[in-house]
mmCIF file as Biopython writes it, N, C-alpha, C and O atoms, coordinates in Angstrom:
data_model
#
loop_
_atom_site.group_PDB
_atom_site.id
_atom_site.type_symbol
_atom_site.label_atom_id
_atom_site.label_alt_id
_atom_site.label_comp_id
_atom_site.label_asym_id
_atom_site.label_entity_id
_atom_site.label_seq_id
_atom_site.pdbx_PDB_ins_code
_atom_site.Cartn_x
_atom_site.Cartn_y
_atom_site.Cartn_z
_atom_site.occupancy
_atom_site.B_iso_or_equiv
_atom_site.auth_seq_id
_atom_site.auth_asym_id
_atom_site.pdbx_PDB_model_num
ATOM 1   N N  . MET A ? 1  ? 74.315 141.584 74.285 1.0 0.0 1  A 1 
ATOM 2   C CA . MET A ? 1  ? 73.445 142.353 73.409 1.0 0.0 1  A 1 
ATOM 3   C C  . MET A ? 1  ? 74.012 143.767 73.280 1.0 0.0 1  A 1 
ATOM 4   O O  . MET A ? 1  ? 74.475 144.343 74.265 1.0 0.0 1  A 1 
ATOM 5   N N  . PHE A ? 2  ? 73.977 144.318 72.085 1.0 0.0 2  A 1 
ATOM 6   C CA . PHE A ? 2  ? 74.484 145.652 71.826 1.0 0.0 2  A 1 
ATOM 7   C C  . PHE A ? 2  ? 73.346 146.656 71.884 1.0 0.0 2  A 1 
ATOM 8   O O  . PHE A ? 2  ? 72.269 146.403 71.342 1.0 0.0 2  A 1 
ATOM 9   N N  . PRO A ? 3  ? 73.571 147.793 72.534 1.0 0.0 3  A 1 
ATOM 10  C CA . PRO A ? 3  ? 72.519 148.819 72.580 1.0 0.0 3  A 1 
ATOM 11  C C  . PRO A ? 3  ? 72.284 149.388 71.188 1.0 0.0 3  A 1 
ATOM 12  O O  . PRO A ? 3  ? 73.220 149.549 70.404 1.0 0.0 3  A 1 
ATOM 13  N N  . GLN A ? 4  ? 71.035 149.687 70.894 1.0 0.0 4  A 1 
ATOM 14  C CA . GLN A ? 4  ? 70.689 150.258 69.605 1.0 0.0 4  A 1 
ATOM 15  C C  . GLN A ? 4  ? 70.217 151.690 69.795 1.0 0.0 4  A 1 
ATOM 16  O O  . GLN A ? 4  ? 69.603 152.023 70.808 1.0 0.0 4  A 1 
ATOM 17  N N  . ARG A ? 5  ? 70.506 152.518 68.828 1.0 0.0 5  A 1 
ATOM 18  C CA . ARG A ? 5  ? 70.039 153.899 68.873 1.0 0.0 5  A 1 
ATOM 19  C C  . ARG A ? 5  ? 68.612 153.958 68.374 1.0 0.0 5  A 1 
ATOM 20  O O  . ARG A ? 5  ? 68.234 153.227 67.458 1.0 0.0 5  A 1 
ATOM 21  N N  . ALA A ? 6  ? 67.824 154.826 68.974 1.0 0.0 6  A 1 
ATOM 22  C CA . ALA A ? 6  ? 66.442 155.009 68.536 1.0 0.0 6  A 1 
ATOM 23  C C  . ALA A ? 6  ? 66.445 155.756 67.209 1.0 0.0 6  A 1 
ATOM 24  O O  . ALA A ? 6  ? 67.157 156.745 67.036 1.0 0.0 6  A 1 
ATOM 25  N N  . MET A ? 7  ? 65.649 155.274 66.292 1.0 0.0 7  A 1 
ATOM 26  C CA . MET A ? 7  ? 65.559 155.874 64.968 1.0 0.0 7  A 1 
ATOM 27  C C  . MET A ? 7  ? 64.124 156.325 64.715 1.0 0.0 7  A 1 
ATOM 28  O O  . MET A ? 7  ? 63.207 155.851 65.386 1.0 0.0 7  A 1 
ATOM 29  N N  . PRO A ? 8  ? 63.913 157.223 63.772 1.0 0.0 8  A 1 
ATOM 30  C CA . PRO A ? 8  ? 62.572 157.717 63.495 1.0 0.0 8  A 1 
ATOM 31  C C  . PRO A ? 8  ? 61.537 156.626 63.220 1.0 0.0 8  A 1 
ATOM 32  O O  . PRO A ? 8  ? 60.358 156.842 63.500 1.0 0.0 8  A 1 
ATOM 33  N N  . GLY A ? 9  ? 61.917 155.483 62.694 1.0 0.0 9  A 1 
ATOM 34  C CA . GLY A ? 9  ? 60.979 154.406 62.428 1.0 0.0 9  A 1 
ATOM 35  C C  . GLY A ? 9  ? 60.692 153.554 63.653 1.0 0.0 9  A 1 
ATOM 36  O O  . GLY A ? 9  ? 59.781 152.727 63.634 1.0 0.0 9  A 1 
ATOM 37  N N  . ASP A ? 10 ? 61.456 153.747 64.710 1.0 0.0 10 A 1 
ATOM 38  C CA . ASP A ? 10 ? 61.325 152.970 65.936 1.0 0.0 10 A 1 
ATOM 39  C C  . ASP A ? 10 ? 60.052 153.384 66.681 1.0 0.0 10 A 1 
ATOM 40  O O  . ASP A ? 10 ? 59.838 154.573 66.915 1.0 0.0 10 A 1 
ATOM 41  N N  . PRO A ? 11 ? 59.201 152.413 67.057 1.0 0.0 11 A 1 
ATOM 42  C CA . PRO A ? 11 ? 57.959 152.764 67.767 1.0 0.0 11 A 1 
ATOM 43  C C  . PRO A ? 11 ? 58.202 153.546 69.062 1.0 0.0 11 A 1 
ATOM 44  O O  . PRO A ? 11 ? 57.424 154.442 69.390 1.0 0.0 11 A 1 
ATOM 45  N N  . ALA A ? 12 ? 59.258 153.225 69.796 1.0 0.0 12 A 1 
ATOM 46  C CA . ALA A ? 12 ? 59.547 153.958 71.037 1.0 0.0 12 A 1 
ATOM 47  C C  . ALA A ? 12 ? 59.898 155.407 70.722 1.0 0.0 12 A 1 
ATOM 48  O O  . ALA A ? 12 ? 59.465 156.317 71.428 1.0 0.0 12 A 1 
ATOM 49  N N  . TRP A ? 13 ? 60.673 155.625 69.677 1.0 0.0 13 A 1 
ATOM 50  C CA . TRP A ? 13 ? 61.034 156.989 69.275 1.0 0.0 13 A 1 
ATOM 51  C C  . TRP A ? 13 ? 59.786 157.756 68.875 1.0 0.0 13 A 1 
ATOM 52  O O  . TRP A ? 13 ? 59.618 158.919 69.242 1.0 0.0 13 A 1 
ATOM 53  N N  . GLN A ? 14 ? 58.907 157.099 68.119 1.0 0.0 14 A 1 
ATOM 54  C CA . GLN A ? 14 ? 57.668 157.751 67.696 1.0 0.0 14 A 1 
ATOM 55  C C  . GLN A ? 14 ? 56.805 158.109 68.905 1.0 0.0 14 A 1 
ATOM 56  O O  . GLN A ? 14 ? 56.181 159.169 68.938 1.0 0.0 14 A 1 
ATOM 57  N N  . GLN A ? 15 ? 56.775 157.220 69.893 1.0 0.0 15 A 1 
ATOM 58  C CA . GLN A ? 15 ? 55.985 157.489 71.091 1.0 0.0 15 A 1 
ATOM 59  C C  . GLN A ? 15 ? 56.557 158.676 71.857 1.0 0.0 15 A 1 
ATOM 60  O O  . GLN A ? 15 ? 55.805 159.518 72.348 1.0 0.0 15 A 1 
ATOM 61  N N  . VAL A ? 16 ? 57.878 158.749 71.962 1.0 0.0 16 A 1 
ATOM 62  C CA . VAL A ? 16 ? 58.514 159.877 72.636 1.0 0.0 16 A 1 
ATOM 63  C C  . VAL A ? 16 ? 58.191 161.176 71.915 1.0 0.0 16 A 1 
ATOM 64  O O  . VAL A ? 16 ? 57.864 162.179 72.550 1.0 0.0 16 A 1 
ATOM 65  N N  . MET A ? 17 ? 58.280 161.162 70.605 1.0 0.0 17 A 1 
ATOM 66  C CA . MET A ? 17 ? 58.013 162.376 69.836 1.0 0.0 17 A 1 
ATOM 67  C C  . MET A ? 17 ? 56.546 162.796 69.979 1.0 0.0 17 A 1 
ATOM 68  O O  . MET A ? 17 ? 56.247 163.985 70.086 1.0 0.0 17 A 1 
ATOM 69  N N  . GLU A ? 18 ? 55.636 161.825 69.979 1.0 0.0 18 A 1 
ATOM 70  C CA . GLU A ? 18 ? 54.217 162.141 70.146 1.0 0.0 18 A 1 
ATOM 71  C C  . GLU A ? 18 ? 53.953 162.738 71.521 1.0 0.0 18 A 1 
ATOM 72  O O  . GLU A ? 18 ? 53.238 163.733 71.639 1.0 0.0 18 A 1 
ATOM 73  N N  . LEU A ? 19 ? 54.521 162.140 72.554 1.0 0.0 19 A 1 
ATOM 74  C CA . LEU A ? 19 ? 54.326 162.653 73.912 1.0 0.0 19 A 1 
ATOM 75  C C  . LEU A ? 19 ? 54.942 164.037 74.068 1.0 0.0 19 A 1 
ATOM 76  O O  . LEU A ? 19 ? 54.359 164.906 74.717 1.0 0.0 19 A 1 
ATOM 77  N N  . GLN A ? 20 ? 56.112 164.246 73.481 1.0 0.0 20 A 1 
ATOM 78  C CA . GLN A ? 20 ? 56.767 165.551 73.566 1.0 0.0 20 A 1 
ATOM 79  C C  . GLN A ? 20 ? 55.922 166.619 72.873 1.0 0.0 20 A 1 
ATOM 80  O O  . GLN A ? 20 ? 55.783 167.732 73.380 1.0 0.0 20 A 1 
ATOM 81  N N  . SER A ? 21 ? 55.364 166.281 71.723 1.0 0.0 21 A 1 
ATOM 82  C CA . SER A ? 21 ? 54.498 167.226 71.009 1.0 0.0 21 A 1 
ATOM 83  C C  . SER A ? 21 ? 53.244 167.531 71.825 1.0 0.0 21 A 1 
ATOM 84  O O  . SER A ? 21 ? 52.807 168.679 71.905 1.0 0.0 21 A 1 
ATOM 85  N N  . ARG A ? 22 ? 52.677 166.495 72.425 1.0 0.0 22 A 1 
ATOM 86  C CA . ARG A ? 22 ? 51.488 166.689 73.261 1.0 0.0 22 A 1 
ATOM 87  C C  . ARG A ? 22 ? 51.808 167.598 74.443 1.0 0.0 22 A 1 
ATOM 88  O O  . ARG A ? 22 ? 51.041 168.504 74.766 1.0 0.0 22 A 1 
ATOM 89  N N  . LYS A ? 23 ? 52.944 167.348 75.082 1.0 0.0 23 A 1 
ATOM 90  C CA . LYS A ? 23 ? 53.371 168.158 76.234 1.0 0.0 23 A 1 
ATOM 91  C C  . LYS A ? 23 ? 53.507 169.624 75.836 1.0 0.0 23 A 1 
ATOM 92  O O  . LYS A ? 23 ? 53.028 170.509 76.545 1.0 0.0 23 A 1 
ATOM 93  N N  . GLU A ? 24 ? 54.154 169.881 74.708 1.0 0.0 24 A 1 
ATOM 94  C CA . GLU A ? 24 ? 54.353 171.251 74.249 1.0 0.0 24 A 1 
ATOM 95  C C  . GLU A ? 24 ? 53.023 171.929 73.921 1.0 0.0 24 A 1 
ATOM 96  O O  . GLU A ? 24 ? 52.839 173.110 74.217 1.0 0.0 24 A 1 
ATOM 97  N N  . ALA A ? 25 ? 52.098 171.190 73.310 1.0 0.0 25 A 1 
ATOM 98  C CA . ALA A ? 25 ? 50.793 171.763 72.976 1.0 0.0 25 A 1 
ATOM 99  C C  . ALA A ? 25 ? 50.024 172.119 74.248 1.0 0.0 25 A 1 
ATOM 100 O O  . ALA A ? 25 ? 49.432 173.195 74.338 1.0 0.0 25 A 1 
ATOM 101 N N  . ILE A ? 26 ? 50.034 171.231 75.215 1.0 0.0 26 A 1 
ATOM 102 C CA . ILE A ? 26 ? 49.323 171.494 76.470 1.0 0.0 26 A 1 
ATOM 103 C C  . ILE A ? 26 ? 49.938 172.697 77.181 1.0 0.0 26 A 1 
ATOM 104 O O  . ILE A ? 26 ? 49.216 173.540 77.714 1.0 0.0 26 A 1 
ATOM 105 N N  . GLU A ? 27 ? 51.261 172.779 77.190 1.0 0.0 27 A 1 
ATOM 106 C CA . GLU A ? 27 ? 51.920 173.927 77.821 1.0 0.0 27 A 1 
ATOM 107 C C  . GLU A ? 27 ? 51.538 175.229 77.125 1.0 0.0 27 A 1 
ATOM 108 O O  . GLU A ? 27 ? 51.349 176.251 77.784 1.0 0.0 27 A 1 
ATOM 109 N N  . ARG A ? 28 ? 51.424 175.200 75.796 1.0 0.0 28 A 1 
ATOM 110 C CA . ARG A ? 28 ? 50.992 176.403 75.062 1.0 0.0 28 A 1 
ATOM 111 C C  . ARG A ? 28 ? 49.561 176.780 75.434 1.0 0.0 28 A 1 
ATOM 112 O O  . ARG A ? 28 ? 49.250 177.952 75.642 1.0 0.0 28 A 1 
ATOM 113 N N  . TRP A ? 29 ? 48.694 175.770 75.515 1.0 0.0 29 A 1 
ATOM 114 C CA . TRP A ? 29 ? 47.302 176.045 75.894 1.0 0.0 29 A 1 
ATOM 115 C C  . TRP A ? 29 ? 47.235 176.657 77.285 1.0 0.0 29 A 1 
ATOM 116 O O  . TRP A ? 29 ? 46.495 177.612 77.520 1.0 0.0 29 A 1 
ATOM 117 N N  . LEU A ? 30 ? 48.020 176.094 78.208 1.0 0.0 30 A 1 
ATOM 118 C CA . LEU A ? 30 ? 47.996 176.608 79.575 1.0 0.0 30 A 1 
ATOM 119 C C  . LEU A ? 30 ? 48.532 178.035 79.668 1.0 0.0 30 A 1 
ATOM 120 O O  . LEU A ? 30 ? 48.119 178.798 80.542 1.0 0.0 30 A 1 
ATOM 121 N N  . SER A ? 31 ? 49.434 178.392 78.785 1.0 0.0 31 A 1 
ATOM 122 C CA . SER A ? 31 ? 49.989 179.747 78.817 1.0 0.0 31 A 1 
ATOM 123 C C  . SER A ? 31 ? 49.094 180.758 78.100 1.0 0.0 31 A 1 
ATOM 124 O O  . SER A ? 31 ? 49.323 181.964 78.178 1.0 0.0 31 A 1 
ATOM 125 N N  . SER A ? 32 ? 48.085 180.262 77.408 1.0 0.0 32 A 1 
ATOM 126 C CA . SER A ? 32 ? 47.170 181.130 76.667 1.0 0.0 32 A 1 
ATOM 127 C C  . SER A ? 32 ? 46.102 181.695 77.594 1.0 0.0 32 A 1 
ATOM 128 O O  . SER A ? 32 ? 45.601 181.006 78.483 1.0 0.0 32 A 1 
ATOM 129 N N  . THR A ? 33 ? 45.767 182.950 77.373 1.0 0.0 33 A 1 
ATOM 130 C CA . THR A ? 33 ? 44.693 183.571 78.159 1.0 0.0 33 A 1 
ATOM 131 C C  . THR A ? 33 ? 43.323 183.215 77.587 1.0 0.0 33 A 1 
ATOM 132 O O  . THR A ? 33 ? 42.300 183.508 78.205 1.0 0.0 33 A 1 
ATOM 133 N N  . ALA A ? 34 ? 43.296 182.586 76.413 1.0 0.0 34 A 1 
ATOM 134 C CA . ALA A ? 34 ? 42.025 182.256 75.769 1.0 0.0 34 A 1 
ATOM 135 C C  . ALA A ? 34 ? 41.409 180.965 76.306 1.0 0.0 34 A 1 
ATOM 136 O O  . ALA A ? 34 ? 40.267 180.646 75.976 1.0 0.0 34 A 1 
ATOM 137 N N  . VAL A ? 35 ? 42.147 180.219 77.128 1.0 0.0 35 A 1 
ATOM 138 C CA . VAL A ? 35 ? 41.629 178.955 77.666 1.0 0.0 35 A 1 
ATOM 139 C C  . VAL A ? 35 ? 40.695 179.256 78.830 1.0 0.0 35 A 1 
ATOM 140 O O  . VAL A ? 35 ? 41.086 179.931 79.783 1.0 0.0 35 A 1 
ATOM 141 N N  . PRO A ? 36 ? 39.467 178.761 78.759 1.0 0.0 36 A 1 
ATOM 142 C CA . PRO A ? 36 ? 38.530 178.981 79.873 1.0 0.0 36 A 1 
ATOM 143 C C  . PRO A ? 36 ? 39.068 178.368 81.166 1.0 0.0 36 A 1 
ATOM 144 O O  . PRO A ? 36 ? 39.674 177.297 81.148 1.0 0.0 36 A 1 
ATOM 145 N N  . CYS A ? 37 ? 38.847 179.043 82.264 1.0 0.0 37 A 1 
ATOM 146 C CA . CYS A ? 37 ? 39.385 178.584 83.540 1.0 0.0 37 A 1 
ATOM 147 C C  . CYS A ? 37 ? 38.856 177.200 83.918 1.0 0.0 37 A 1 
ATOM 148 O O  . CYS A ? 37 ? 39.495 176.484 84.690 1.0 0.0 37 A 1 
ATOM 149 N N  . GLN A ? 38 ? 37.699 176.819 83.385 1.0 0.0 38 A 1 
ATOM 150 C CA . GLN A ? 38 ? 37.152 175.504 83.671 1.0 0.0 38 A 1 
ATOM 151 C C  . GLN A ? 38 ? 38.011 174.381 83.083 1.0 0.0 38 A 1 
ATOM 152 O O  . GLN A ? 38 ? 37.964 173.248 83.561 1.0 0.0 38 A 1 
ATOM 153 N N  . LEU A ? 39 ? 38.790 174.693 82.053 1.0 0.0 39 A 1 
ATOM 154 C CA . LEU A ? 39 ? 39.620 173.688 81.401 1.0 0.0 39 A 1 
ATOM 155 C C  . LEU A ? 39 ? 41.029 173.606 81.975 1.0 0.0 39 A 1 
ATOM 156 O O  . LEU A ? 39 ? 41.747 172.641 81.709 1.0 0.0 39 A 1 
ATOM 157 N N  . VAL A ? 40 ? 41.431 174.590 82.748 1.0 0.0 40 A 1 
ATOM 158 C CA . VAL A ? 40 ? 42.805 174.641 83.236 1.0 0.0 40 A 1 
ATOM 159 C C  . VAL A ? 40 ? 43.152 173.401 84.064 1.0 0.0 40 A 1 
ATOM 160 O O  . VAL A ? 40 ? 44.218 172.814 83.878 1.0 0.0 40 A 1 
ATOM 161 N N  . GLU A ? 41 ? 42.265 173.000 84.971 1.0 0.0 41 A 1 
ATOM 162 C CA . GLU A ? 41 ? 42.553 171.838 85.810 1.0 0.0 41 A 1 
ATOM 163 C C  . GLU A ? 41 ? 42.701 170.569 84.969 1.0 0.0 41 A 1 
ATOM 164 O O  . GLU A ? 41 ? 43.598 169.763 85.212 1.0 0.0 41 A 1 
ATOM 165 N N  . ALA A ? 42 ? 41.828 170.395 83.989 1.0 0.0 42 A 1 
ATOM 166 C CA . ALA A ? 42 ? 41.908 169.222 83.118 1.0 0.0 42 A 1 
ATOM 167 C C  . ALA A ? 42 ? 43.208 169.227 82.319 1.0 0.0 42 A 1 
ATOM 168 O O  . ALA A ? 42 ? 43.848 168.188 82.158 1.0 0.0 42 A 1 
ATOM 169 N N  . LEU A ? 43 ? 43.596 170.407 81.818 1.0 0.0 43 A 1 
ATOM 170 C CA . LEU A ? 43 ? 44.850 170.513 81.072 1.0 0.0 43 A 1 
ATOM 171 C C  . LEU A ? 43 ? 46.054 170.225 81.966 1.0 0.0 43 A 1 
ATOM 172 O O  . LEU A ? 43 ? 47.012 169.589 81.528 1.0 0.0 43 A 1 
ATOM 173 N N  . GLN A ? 44 ? 46.009 170.685 83.208 1.0 0.0 44 A 1 
ATOM 174 C CA . GLN A ? 44 ? 47.101 170.413 84.136 1.0 0.0 44 A 1 
ATOM 175 C C  . GLN A ? 44 ? 47.222 168.916 84.411 1.0 0.0 44 A 1 
ATOM 176 O O  . GLN A ? 44 ? 48.329 168.388 84.520 1.0 0.0 44 A 1 
ATOM 177 N N  . GLU A ? 45 ? 46.091 168.239 84.523 1.0 0.0 45 A 1 
ATOM 178 C CA . GLU A ? 45 ? 46.112 166.787 84.722 1.0 0.0 45 A 1 
ATOM 179 C C  . GLU A ? 45 ? 46.669 166.082 83.488 1.0 0.0 45 A 1 
ATOM 180 O O  . GLU A ? 45 ? 47.451 165.139 83.604 1.0 0.0 45 A 1 
ATOM 181 N N  . MET A ? 46 ? 46.259 166.546 82.307 1.0 0.0 46 A 1 
ATOM 182 C CA . MET A ? 46 ? 46.786 165.971 81.067 1.0 0.0 46 A 1 
ATOM 183 C C  . MET A ? 46 ? 48.293 166.166 80.975 1.0 0.0 46 A 1 
ATOM 184 O O  . MET A ? 46 ? 49.017 165.260 80.562 1.0 0.0 46 A 1 
ATOM 185 N N  . LEU A ? 47 ? 48.764 167.349 81.360 1.0 0.0 47 A 1 
ATOM 186 C CA . LEU A ? 47 ? 50.190 167.639 81.325 1.0 0.0 47 A 1 
ATOM 187 C C  . LEU A ? 47 ? 50.949 166.739 82.295 1.0 0.0 47 A 1 
ATOM 188 O O  . LEU A ? 47 ? 52.003 166.206 81.949 1.0 0.0 47 A 1 
ATOM 189 N N  . ALA A ? 48 ? 50.428 166.569 83.495 1.0 0.0 48 A 1 
ATOM 190 C CA . ALA A ? 48 ? 51.084 165.711 84.489 1.0 0.0 48 A 1 
ATOM 191 C C  . ALA A ? 48 ? 51.157 164.264 83.990 1.0 0.0 48 A 1 
ATOM 192 O O  . ALA A ? 48 ? 52.179 163.597 84.152 1.0 0.0 48 A 1 
ATOM 193 N N  . THR A ? 49 ? 50.076 163.788 83.388 1.0 0.0 49 A 1 
ATOM 194 C CA . THR A ? 49 ? 50.057 162.422 82.854 1.0 0.0 49 A 1 
ATOM 195 C C  . THR A ? 49 ? 51.080 162.265 81.734 1.0 0.0 49 A 1 
ATOM 196 O O  . THR A ? 49 ? 51.806 161.272 81.684 1.0 0.0 49 A 1 
ATOM 197 N N  . THR A ? 50 ? 51.133 163.235 80.847 1.0 0.0 50 A 1 
ATOM 198 C CA . THR A ? 50 ? 52.072 163.189 79.736 1.0 0.0 50 A 1 
ATOM 199 C C  . THR A ? 50 ? 53.515 163.192 80.240 1.0 0.0 50 A 1 
ATOM 200 O O  . THR A ? 50 ? 54.351 162.442 79.736 1.0 0.0 50 A 1 
ATOM 201 N N  . LYS A ? 51 ? 53.804 164.029 81.229 1.0 0.0 51 A 1 
ATOM 202 C CA . LYS A ? 51 ? 55.157 164.066 81.791 1.0 0.0 51 A 1 
ATOM 203 C C  . LYS A ? 51 ? 55.519 162.736 82.439 1.0 0.0 51 A 1 
ATOM 204 O O  . LYS A ? 51 ? 56.655 162.276 82.321 1.0 0.0 51 A 1 
ATOM 205 N N  . ARG A ? 52 ? 54.554 162.110 83.128 1.0 0.0 52 A 1 
ATOM 206 C CA . ARG A ? 52 ? 54.814 160.796 83.742 1.0 0.0 52 A 1 
ATOM 207 C C  . ARG A ? 52 ? 55.109 159.747 82.675 1.0 0.0 52 A 1 
ATOM 208 O O  . ARG A ? 52 ? 55.997 158.912 82.849 1.0 0.0 52 A 1 
ATOM 209 N N  . GLU A ? 53 ? 54.367 159.793 81.577 1.0 0.0 53 A 1 
ATOM 210 C CA . GLU A ? 53 ? 54.588 158.834 80.496 1.0 0.0 53 A 1 
ATOM 211 C C  . GLU A ? 53 ? 55.973 159.034 79.863 1.0 0.0 53 A 1 
ATOM 212 O O  . GLU A ? 53 ? 56.671 158.064 79.568 1.0 0.0 53 A 1 
ATOM 213 N N  . LEU A ? 54 ? 56.358 160.280 79.661 1.0 0.0 54 A 1 
ATOM 214 C CA . LEU A ? 54 ? 57.690 160.560 79.126 1.0 0.0 54 A 1 
ATOM 215 C C  . LEU A ? 54 ? 58.780 160.068 80.077 1.0 0.0 54 A 1 
ATOM 216 O O  . LEU A ? 54 ? 59.772 159.477 79.648 1.0 0.0 54 A 1 
ATOM 217 N N  . GLN A ? 55 ? 58.586 160.318 81.366 1.0 0.0 55 A 1 
ATOM 218 C CA . GLN A ? 55 ? 59.563 159.884 82.356 1.0 0.0 55 A 1 
ATOM 219 C C  . GLN A ? 55 ? 59.665 158.358 82.379 1.0 0.0 55 A 1 
ATOM 220 O O  . GLN A ? 55 ? 60.758 157.806 82.511 1.0 0.0 55 A 1 
ATOM 221 N N  . ALA A ? 56 ? 58.534 157.687 82.250 1.0 0.0 56 A 1 
ATOM 222 C CA . ALA A ? 56 ? 58.538 156.221 82.242 1.0 0.0 56 A 1 
ATOM 223 C C  . ALA A ? 56 ? 59.322 155.693 81.046 1.0 0.0 56 A 1 
ATOM 224 O O  . ALA A ? 56 ? 60.045 154.704 81.172 1.0 0.0 56 A 1 
ATOM 225 N N  . LEU A ? 57 ? 59.190 156.333 79.891 1.0 0.0 57 A 1 
ATOM 226 C CA . LEU A ? 57 ? 59.956 155.912 78.718 1.0 0.0 57 A 1 
ATOM 227 C C  . LEU A ? 57 ? 61.444 156.142 78.931 1.0 0.0 57 A 1 
ATOM 228 O O  . LEU A ? 57 ? 62.263 155.303 78.553 1.0 0.0 57 A 1 
ATOM 229 N N  . GLU A ? 58 ? 61.799 157.269 79.531 1.0 0.0 58 A 1 
ATOM 230 C CA . GLU A ? 58 ? 63.211 157.539 79.809 1.0 0.0 58 A 1 
ATOM 231 C C  . GLU A ? 58 ? 63.766 156.535 80.812 1.0 0.0 58 A 1 
ATOM 232 O O  . GLU A ? 58 ? 64.889 156.056 80.663 1.0 0.0 58 A 1 
ATOM 233 N N  . ASP A ? 59 ? 62.972 156.220 81.836 1.0 0.0 59 A 1 
ATOM 234 C CA . ASP A ? 59 ? 63.411 155.237 82.823 1.0 0.0 59 A 1 
ATOM 235 C C  . ASP A ? 59 ? 63.569 153.869 82.192 1.0 0.0 59 A 1 
ATOM 236 O O  . ASP A ? 59 ? 64.501 153.131 82.514 1.0 0.0 59 A 1 
ATOM 237 N N  . GLN A ? 60 ? 62.650 153.530 81.287 1.0 0.0 60 A 1 
ATOM 238 C CA . GLN A ? 60 ? 62.690 152.244 80.606 1.0 0.0 60 A 1 
ATOM 239 C C  . GLN A ? 60 ? 63.942 152.148 79.735 1.0 0.0 60 A 1 
ATOM 240 O O  . GLN A ? 60 ? 64.541 151.080 79.613 1.0 0.0 60 A 1 
ATOM 241 N N  . ALA A ? 61 ? 64.330 153.265 79.134 1.0 0.0 61 A 1 
ATOM 242 C CA . ALA A ? 61 ? 65.514 153.283 78.283 1.0 0.0 61 A 1 
ATOM 243 C C  . ALA A ? 61 ? 66.758 153.009 79.116 1.0 0.0 61 A 1 
ATOM 244 O O  . ALA A ? 61 ? 67.752 152.486 78.612 1.0 0.0 61 A 1 
ATOM 245 N N  . GLY A ? 62 ? 66.695 153.368 80.402 1.0 0.0 62 A 1 
ATOM 246 C CA . GLY A ? 62 ? 67.792 153.068 81.318 1.0 0.0 62 A 1 
ATOM 247 C C  . GLY A ? 62 ? 69.096 153.698 80.907 1.0 0.0 62 A 1 
ATOM 248 O O  . GLY A ? 62 ? 69.141 154.839 80.447 1.0 0.0 62 A 1 
ATOM 249 N N  . SER A ? 63 ? 70.135 152.956 81.075 1.0 0.0 63 A 1 
ATOM 250 C CA . SER A ? 63 ? 71.470 153.489 80.827 1.0 0.0 63 A 1 
ATOM 251 C C  . SER A ? 63 ? 72.005 153.123 79.453 1.0 0.0 63 A 1 
ATOM 252 O O  . SER A ? 63 ? 73.180 153.354 79.169 1.0 0.0 63 A 1 
ATOM 253 N N  . ASN A ? 64 ? 71.154 152.548 78.584 1.0 0.0 64 A 1 
ATOM 254 C CA . ASN A ? 64 ? 71.671 152.208 77.256 1.0 0.0 64 A 1 
ATOM 255 C C  . ASN A ? 64 ? 71.863 153.473 76.432 1.0 0.0 64 A 1 
ATOM 256 O O  . ASN A ? 64 ? 71.386 154.543 76.807 1.0 0.0 64 A 1 
ATOM 257 N N  . ASN A ? 65 ? 72.542 153.351 75.340 1.0 0.0 65 A 1 
ATOM 258 C CA . ASN A ? 65 ? 72.889 154.517 74.518 1.0 0.0 65 A 1 
ATOM 259 C C  . ASN A ? 65 ? 71.686 155.236 73.953 1.0 0.0 65 A 1 
ATOM 260 O O  . ASN A ? 65 ? 71.769 156.433 73.679 1.0 0.0 65 A 1 
ATOM 261 N N  . SER A ? 66 ? 70.575 154.555 73.770 1.0 0.0 66 A 1 
ATOM 262 C CA . SER A ? 66 ? 69.415 155.215 73.169 1.0 0.0 66 A 1 
ATOM 263 C C  . SER A ? 66 ? 68.772 156.207 74.132 1.0 0.0 66 A 1 
ATOM 264 O O  . SER A ? 66 ? 67.986 157.049 73.698 1.0 0.0 66 A 1 
ATOM 265 N N  . SER A ? 67 ? 69.081 156.135 75.417 1.0 0.0 67 A 1 
ATOM 266 C CA . SER A ? 67 ? 68.456 157.067 76.359 1.0 0.0 67 A 1 
ATOM 267 C C  . SER A ? 67 ? 68.834 158.501 76.040 1.0 0.0 67 A 1 
ATOM 268 O O  . SER A ? 67 ? 68.025 159.405 76.251 1.0 0.0 67 A 1 
ATOM 269 N N  . SER A ? 68 ? 70.030 158.736 75.541 1.0 0.0 68 A 1 
ATOM 270 C CA . SER A ? 68 ? 70.411 160.100 75.196 1.0 0.0 68 A 1 
ATOM 271 C C  . SER A ? 68 ? 69.584 160.624 74.037 1.0 0.0 68 A 1 
ATOM 272 O O  . SER A ? 68 ? 69.318 161.823 73.957 1.0 0.0 68 A 1 
ATOM 273 N N  . VAL A ? 69 ? 69.176 159.743 73.143 1.0 0.0 69 A 1 
ATOM 274 C CA . VAL A ? 69 ? 68.343 160.148 72.013 1.0 0.0 69 A 1 
ATOM 275 C C  . VAL A ? 69 ? 66.977 160.562 72.537 1.0 0.0 69 A 1 
ATOM 276 O O  . VAL A ? 69 ? 66.414 161.555 72.075 1.0 0.0 69 A 1 
ATOM 277 N N  . TYR A ? 70 ? 66.427 159.802 73.511 1.0 0.0 70 A 1 
ATOM 278 C CA . TYR A ? 70 ? 65.128 160.150 74.058 1.0 0.0 70 A 1 
ATOM 279 C C  . TYR A ? 70 ? 65.198 161.518 74.748 1.0 0.0 70 A 1 
ATOM 280 O O  . TYR A ? 70 ? 64.278 162.325 74.608 1.0 0.0 70 A 1 
ATOM 281 N N  . ARG A ? 71 ? 66.257 161.782 75.477 1.0 0.0 71 A 1 
ATOM 282 C CA . ARG A ? 71 ? 66.374 163.055 76.175 1.0 0.0 71 A 1 
ATOM 283 C C  . ARG A ? 71 ? 66.498 164.198 75.184 1.0 0.0 71 A 1 
ATOM 284 O O  . ARG A ? 71 ? 65.939 165.273 75.402 1.0 0.0 71 A 1 
ATOM 285 N N  . ARG A ? 72 ? 67.244 163.971 74.071 1.0 0.0 72 A 1 
ATOM 286 C CA . ARG A ? 72 ? 67.389 165.025 73.081 1.0 0.0 72 A 1 
ATOM 287 C C  . ARG A ? 72 ? 66.066 165.332 72.409 1.0 0.0 72 A 1 
ATOM 288 O O  . ARG A ? 72 ? 65.851 166.457 71.957 1.0 0.0 72 A 1 
ATOM 289 N N  . ALA A ? 73 ? 65.172 164.349 72.333 1.0 0.0 73 A 1 
ATOM 290 C CA . ALA A ? 73 ? 63.864 164.596 71.721 1.0 0.0 73 A 1 
ATOM 291 C C  . ALA A ? 73 ? 63.043 165.530 72.573 1.0 0.0 73 A 1 
ATOM 292 O O  . ALA A ? 73 ? 62.117 166.160 72.060 1.0 0.0 73 A 1 
ATOM 293 N N  . GLY A ? 74 ? 63.342 165.649 73.858 1.0 0.0 74 A 1 
ATOM 294 C CA . GLY A ? 74 ? 62.586 166.487 74.783 1.0 0.0 74 A 1 
ATOM 295 C C  . GLY A ? 74 ? 63.178 167.767 74.963 1.0 0.0 74 A 1 
ATOM 296 O O  . GLY A ? 74 ? 62.655 168.589 75.715 1.0 0.0 74 A 1 
#
């Protein structure tokens, strides 16, 4: 089997891009002084979950050529 590159129409690529966008948004919220302190813990948990999901996708990609595309998306 030949490794395939992830393309914008690929569901895995779309999932990586969605998770990366979510991660960036949460990081922006956490860096904002306007976020109530009551939400900080929940946002930190959301960020940790998102990072785990991204890592799982990268691990799933393994050593095939598409893994470099996933890393570049992040």
